[in-house]
C-alpha positions as a printed Julia matrix, in Angstrom:
430×3 Matrix{Float64}:
 -98.26  26.99   76.83
 -96.35  28.42   79.79
 -93.51  30.86   79.19
 -91.48  29.14   81.88
 -91.66  25.79   80.11
 -90.66  27.42   76.84
 -87.6   28.9    78.51
 -86.67  25.43   79.71
 -87.18  23.91   76.25
 -85.39  26.63   74.3
 -82.6   25.35   72.07
 -80.0   27.55   73.79
 -80.97  26.25   77.22
 -81.05  22.61   76.06
 -77.64  23.02   74.42
 -76.22  24.45   77.65
 -77.75  21.55   79.6
 -76.3   19.0    77.16
 -72.81  20.49   77.58
 -73.12  20.34   81.38
 -74.23  16.68   81.33
 -71.52  15.77   78.82
 -68.83  17.5    80.9
 -69.98  15.65   84.01
 -69.72  12.28   82.21
 -71.3    9.75   84.57
 -72.68   6.27   84.01
 -75.39   5.21   81.58
 -78.97   4.81   82.77
 -81.31   1.86   82.22
 -81.28   2.29   78.43
 -77.5    1.88   78.27
 -76.98   5.17   76.41
 -73.81   7.01   77.45
 -72.94  10.7    77.12
 -70.91  10.08   73.96
 -74.04   8.94   72.13
 -76.12  11.8    73.44
 -75.4   14.47   70.82
 -76.49  12.33   67.89
 -79.61  11.14   69.7
 -80.69  14.68   70.59
 -80.05  15.89   67.06
 -82.53  13.31   65.76
 -85.08  13.3    68.58
 -85.09  16.66   70.38
 -88.06  18.07   68.44
 -90.25  15.09   69.33
 -89.09  15.19   72.96
 -90.01  18.86   73.21
 -93.45  18.17   71.72
 -94.09  15.34   74.18
 -93.14  17.57   77.1
 -95.37  20.41   75.89
 -98.31  17.97   75.62
 -97.55  16.48   79.06
 -96.95  13.14   77.36
 -93.27  12.75   78.22
 -92.47  10.09   80.82
 -88.93   9.64   82.15
 -87.28   6.25   81.99
 -86.87   4.37   85.29
 -83.92   5.43   87.42
 -81.14   2.87   87.75
 -80.52   2.3    91.46
 -77.04   1.41   92.67
 -75.5    1.39   96.12
 -72.12   2.86   97.0
 -70.28   2.28  100.3
 -70.22   5.01  102.96
 -67.23   5.57  105.27
 -69.16   4.02  108.17
 -69.57   0.73  106.27
 -73.21   1.31  105.34
 -74.44   1.81  101.79
 -75.77   4.97  100.13
 -78.48   4.63   97.5
 -77.64   6.44   94.26
 -80.1    6.98   91.44
 -78.79   7.21   87.88
 -81.32   8.65   85.41
 -80.97   8.03   81.69
 -78.7   10.59   80.04
 -81.58  12.19   78.09
 -83.52  12.63   81.33
 -80.42  14.17   82.89
 -80.34  16.76   80.11
 -84.0   17.66   80.67
 -83.49  17.87   84.43
 -80.43  20.05   83.95
 -82.36  22.33   81.58
 -84.99  22.71   84.31
 -82.39  23.49   86.97
 -80.83  26.22   84.83
 -84.12  28.1    84.6
 -85.64  27.26   87.99
 -82.59  27.98   90.16
 -82.57  31.75   89.49
 -86.34  31.77   90.03
 -85.94  30.09   93.44
 -82.92  32.08   94.62
 -84.82  35.08   96.06
 -86.81  32.72   98.29
 -83.81  30.92   99.74
 -82.07  31.77  103.02
 -78.74  33.55  103.26
 -77.66  30.75  105.61
 -78.19  27.96  103.06
 -74.9   27.14  101.31
 -75.47  23.93   99.38
 -75.91  23.64   95.58
 -76.24  27.37   95.02
 -74.22  29.72   92.86
 -71.42  31.59   94.65
 -71.93  29.5    97.81
 -69.8   26.67   99.12
 -68.83  24.46  102.05
 -66.01  26.9   102.75
 -68.43  29.79  103.25
 -70.6   27.66  105.53
 -67.54  26.88  107.69
 -66.56  30.56  107.83
 -70.06  31.42  109.06
 -69.87  28.67  111.72
 -66.57  30.13  112.93
 -68.16  33.59  113.14
 -70.9   32.21  115.39
 -68.44  30.28  117.56
 -66.25  33.33  118.06
 -69.3   35.41  118.97
 -69.92  33.05  121.88
 -72.49  30.68  120.36
 -70.5   27.55  121.17
 -73.19  25.01  121.98
 -74.13  23.29  118.75
 -77.26  21.36  117.82
 -76.14  18.95  115.11
 -79.28  17.89  113.2
 -79.19  14.56  111.34
 -82.04  13.85  108.94
 -82.39  10.11  108.51
 -81.86   9.07  104.87
 -83.12  12.47  103.78
 -83.01  12.01  100.0
 -84.77   8.64  100.3
 -87.54   9.97  102.53
 -88.65  13.29  101.04
 -92.48  13.21  100.9
 -93.64  14.04   97.37
 -96.84  15.79   98.39
 -95.09  18.17  100.79
 -92.34  18.88   98.28
 -94.76  19.64   95.45
 -96.77  21.94   97.72
 -93.69  24.01   98.55
 -92.52  23.94   94.91
 -95.9   25.28   93.82
 -95.55  28.24   96.19
 -92.42  29.3    94.31
 -92.89  28.06   90.74
 -96.66  28.33   90.29
 -96.64  26.81   86.8
 -98.72  23.71   86.11
 -96.73  22.48   83.11
 -93.39  22.67   84.91
 -94.78  21.23   88.14
 -96.26  18.31   86.19
 -92.83  17.54   84.72
 -91.17  17.75   88.15
 -93.75  15.37   89.55
 -93.09  12.84   86.77
 -89.39  12.87   87.55
 -90.16  12.38   91.25
 -92.46   9.46   90.46
 -90.18   7.78   87.92
 -89.9    4.06   88.63
 -86.71   2.56   90.01
 -84.76  -0.35   88.5
 -82.87  -2.51   90.98
 -80.94  -5.48   89.59
 -83.24  -5.66   86.59
 -86.5   -5.41   88.54
 -88.81  -2.43   88.26
 -90.33  -0.81   91.37
 -92.74   2.05   92.01
 -91.26   5.12   93.67
 -93.53   6.63   96.31
 -90.99   8.54   98.37
 -87.74  10.47   97.99
 -85.77  12.36   95.37
 -82.88  10.16   94.25
 -79.31  11.28   94.82
 -77.69  11.4    91.42
 -80.49  13.24   89.62
 -79.75  16.8    88.46
 -82.99  18.09   89.98
 -82.49  16.57   93.43
 -80.26  19.28   94.93
 -82.69  22.05   93.93
 -85.68  20.09   95.21
 -83.91  19.41   98.51
 -83.32  23.14   98.93
 -86.98  23.87   98.2
 -88.3   21.65  101.0
 -85.54  22.45  103.5
 -86.01  26.16  102.85
 -89.07  25.76  105.07
 -86.74  24.71  107.89
 -84.53  27.73  107.18
 -87.52  30.07  107.43
 -88.57  28.52  110.73
 -85.08  28.9   112.21
 -84.89  32.5   111.03
 -88.32  33.26  112.5
 -87.04  31.97  115.85
 -83.98  34.2   115.63
 -81.56  31.24  115.73
 -78.02  31.18  114.37
 -77.53  28.34  111.9
 -75.97  27.16  108.68
 -77.26  24.51  106.32
 -75.57  22.7   103.45
 -78.15  20.42  101.77
 -79.4   18.22  104.63
 -76.43  19.01  106.91
 -77.69  21.61  109.38
 -76.14  22.97  112.58
 -77.74  25.43  114.99
 -75.49  27.41  117.34
 -76.68  28.82  120.67
 -75.13  30.24  123.81
 -75.89  27.66  126.49
 -76.42  23.97  127.1
 -80.02  24.44  128.26
 -80.89  26.48  125.17
 -79.29  23.86  122.92
 -81.28  21.0   124.45
 -84.48  23.01  124.26
 -83.88  23.89  120.59
 -82.96  20.3   119.69
 -86.2   18.99  121.15
 -88.49  21.63  119.62
 -86.86  21.64  116.16
 -86.89  17.85  115.98
 -90.61  17.9   116.71
 -91.19  20.67  114.14
 -89.29  18.84  111.36
 -91.18  15.59  111.88
 -94.55  17.32  112.24
 -94.35  19.98  109.51
 -92.03  18.44  106.93
 -92.84  14.76  107.53
 -89.12  14.0   107.63
 -87.48  11.64  110.08
 -84.82  12.99  112.46
 -82.2   10.42  113.48
 -82.49  10.48  117.28
 -79.16   8.73  117.87
 -77.11  11.05  115.63
 -78.87  14.33  116.4
 -77.06  15.73  119.41
 -75.73  18.73  121.29
 -71.94  19.09  121.01
 -69.2   21.56  121.85
 -66.91  22.81  119.05
 -64.24  20.13  119.64
 -66.88  17.41  119.2
 -68.37  18.77  115.97
 -67.78  17.24  112.56
 -69.39  19.41  109.9
 -68.88  18.94  106.16
 -65.65  17.06  106.92
 -64.25  19.87  109.09
 -63.36  19.8   112.78
 -62.91  22.72  115.18
 -60.61  23.64  118.06
 -59.89  26.59  120.34
 -56.57  28.32  119.66
 -55.27  29.55  123.01
 -52.78  31.9   121.34
 -55.29  33.86  119.28
 -58.14  33.08  121.7
 -60.37  32.13  118.79
 -62.04  29.03  117.45
 -60.35  27.71  114.33
 -61.12  25.03  111.74
 -59.07  21.92  111.0
 -59.69  18.89  108.8
 -61.63  16.45  110.96
 -59.61  13.42  112.04
 -61.85  11.19  109.89
 -61.17  13.35  106.82
 -57.43  13.3   107.49
 -57.46   9.53  107.99
 -59.27   9.03  104.68
 -56.78  11.31  102.9
 -53.87   9.31  104.3
 -55.53   6.03  103.28
 -55.9    7.29   99.73
 -52.25   8.42   99.65
 -51.25   5.0   100.93
 -53.31   3.28   98.24
 -51.69   5.27   95.43
 -48.19   4.71   96.83
 -48.62   0.98   97.38
 -45.43  -0.7    96.17
 -47.48  -3.68   94.97
 -49.4   -1.52   92.48
 -47.69  -1.88   89.12
 -48.13   1.48   87.45
 -45.48   3.83   86.09
 -43.94   6.34   88.45
 -45.15   9.16   86.21
 -48.76   7.95   86.38
 -48.43   7.57   90.15
 -47.32  11.2    90.47
 -50.25  12.37   88.34
 -52.75  10.51   90.54
 -51.13  11.81   93.72
 -51.27  15.39   92.46
 -54.99  15.1    91.67
 -55.67  13.86   95.19
 -53.39  16.37   96.94
 -54.68  19.42   95.07
 -58.33  18.46   95.47
 -58.08  17.67   99.19
 -56.04  20.72  100.12
 -58.15  23.07   98.01
 -61.19  21.87   99.96
 -59.54  22.32  103.38
 -57.35  25.33  102.5
 -58.92  27.65  105.11
 -58.06  25.27  107.97
 -55.0   25.05  110.21
 -53.03  21.98  109.17
 -49.43  23.12  108.7
 -48.19  21.02  111.62
 -49.9   17.79  110.61
 -48.75  18.09  106.99
 -45.19  18.91  108.09
 -44.94  16.01  110.54
 -47.32  13.28  109.37
 -48.07  13.7   105.68
 -45.38  15.24  103.46
 -42.32  13.33  104.84
 -44.24  10.05  105.02
 -45.37  10.48  101.41
 -41.79  10.99  100.26
 -40.68   7.9   102.18
 -43.33   5.78  100.5
 -42.28   7.04   97.06
 -38.65   6.17   97.83
 -39.79   2.68   98.76
 -41.76   2.4    95.5
 -38.65   3.27   93.48
 -36.43   0.95   95.53
 -38.73  -1.94   94.76
 -38.97  -0.99   91.06
 -35.18  -1.03   90.77
 -35.32  -4.65   92.07
 -31.73  -5.91   91.79
 -28.49  -4.5    93.27
 -26.97  -3.64   89.9
 -29.93  -1.48   88.89
 -30.14   0.06   92.35
 -26.45   1.01   92.21
 -26.84   2.46   88.74
 -29.9    4.51   89.77
 -28.24   5.85   92.93
 -25.15   6.9    90.99
 -27.32   8.62   88.41
 -28.98  10.52   91.27
 -25.62  11.81   92.5
 -24.42   9.2    94.99
 -20.75   8.26   94.7
 -19.95   4.79   93.4
 -18.76   3.15   96.62
 -21.7    4.32   98.73
 -24.16   3.48   95.95
 -22.72  -0.03   95.69
 -22.8   -0.57   99.45
 -26.4    0.68   99.71
 -27.58  -1.37   96.75
 -26.92  -4.56   98.74
 -29.09  -3.51  101.7
 -31.89  -5.75  100.42
 -35.58  -5.14  100.86
 -35.68  -3.57  104.32
 -37.86  -0.96  102.69
 -38.6    1.48  105.5
 -35.03   1.43  106.78
 -33.63   1.97  103.28
 -36.05   4.83  102.65
 -35.28   6.68  105.88
 -31.78   5.76  107.06
 -29.58   5.45  103.97
 -28.3    7.62  101.14
 -31.61   6.91   99.34
 -33.01   9.73  101.5
 -30.53  12.13   99.87
 -30.7   10.58   96.41
 -34.48  10.89   96.21
 -34.8   14.22   97.98
 -37.79  16.51   98.22
 -36.27  18.72   95.51
 -35.77  15.8    93.12
 -39.33  14.57   93.66
 -40.54  18.11   92.95
 -38.56  18.12   89.72
 -40.26  14.8    88.88
 -43.57  16.65   89.16
 -44.77  15.82   92.68
 -46.89  18.48   94.38
 -45.69  18.64   97.97
 -48.74  18.73  100.29
 -47.21  21.19  102.76
 -45.91  23.61  100.13
 -49.18  23.53   98.22
 -51.17  24.09  101.42
 -49.09  27.13  102.42
 -49.68  28.72   99.03
 -53.43  27.97   98.97
 -53.94  28.86  102.65
 -52.39  32.3   102.29
 -54.41  32.94   99.13
 -57.66  31.91  100.84
 -56.93  34.11  103.87
 -56.36  37.08  101.59
 -59.63  36.43   99.75
 -61.58  36.03  103.01
């Protein structure tokens, strides 16, 4: 029995994997078991599961296939393994990731410890400011759906070199798929949603990294998002053509010809970030891409819809989750101006409108305005302004009654203030 498999199946490693799967929650697989039932099931069945795996007699349950909408209106296929299979996959990842790390490129930033989108963007900015400002933006067509199993297992063998573990990986790759109650064979791909998929994607795309390094090219890759930066238009077009051919010939992956293109920094969208040239500092800088900003504003609008009947306290909690998460992700970018002009004041206006509608009738509106410090006569006059929501929220004493300071005391995280704090912290860390 292989030592590597025993490390994977050790009780300490399985317990760690269980805690990770439990913390991540997620939907049930085809058997309907959820993470809350997992502990009791493992307590009763883990010994038999471990024996089956050792004897190469363990077969994963089919993966439940669902589709989730993408921003462009298309659908992304998501595979949801059974929770027990997620624990086993996670146990494999915990042991195999450190084993694979020495083989991986320094310019690969996805799904690896101490690496992130932020570090990939910082590296792109380094290249841009060194004069490599023609970018080959590689788009792999439905990458996770099209990974060839034979190629992947060949590259995995070169790193892992353990028959028992490779056999288990192969079974997870070949696990059937359930779509609307019907069972299908799986001959291609590594489903998004499985714990093993990110590691397996790095194993096959590491071959691309090695090829780019051998050619002396400047690049960054995050999962299947790869950009190559060169110094001229002719070099970029030459690299795009040759690398596209290499990917399709050597990795048997399909490059999307319509989305793979040569762009300048202002035309690049990478990991949700955009780029611009700052004439003052004479450097390229990062900003949230306009699509990312538009999505953020749509989500703010959804939470502050006056037709959504939730408590103001719950609304603030949901807003704070969104604001902190979005700004933490884009904290290294320049967005002070857009937050100051287009986001923070508009958010406060929408919250004033929410409260104005919740107060409903003039008597309650007058009472609320007086409680917020408006004198009786002005509060009474304003309370009869009716439901001209935007005008009331921007042109009357409601603006003063529900001020930025009072919303902060109610718990609201102001996007601009939070960004300034996080941005300065990030700059100091970088």
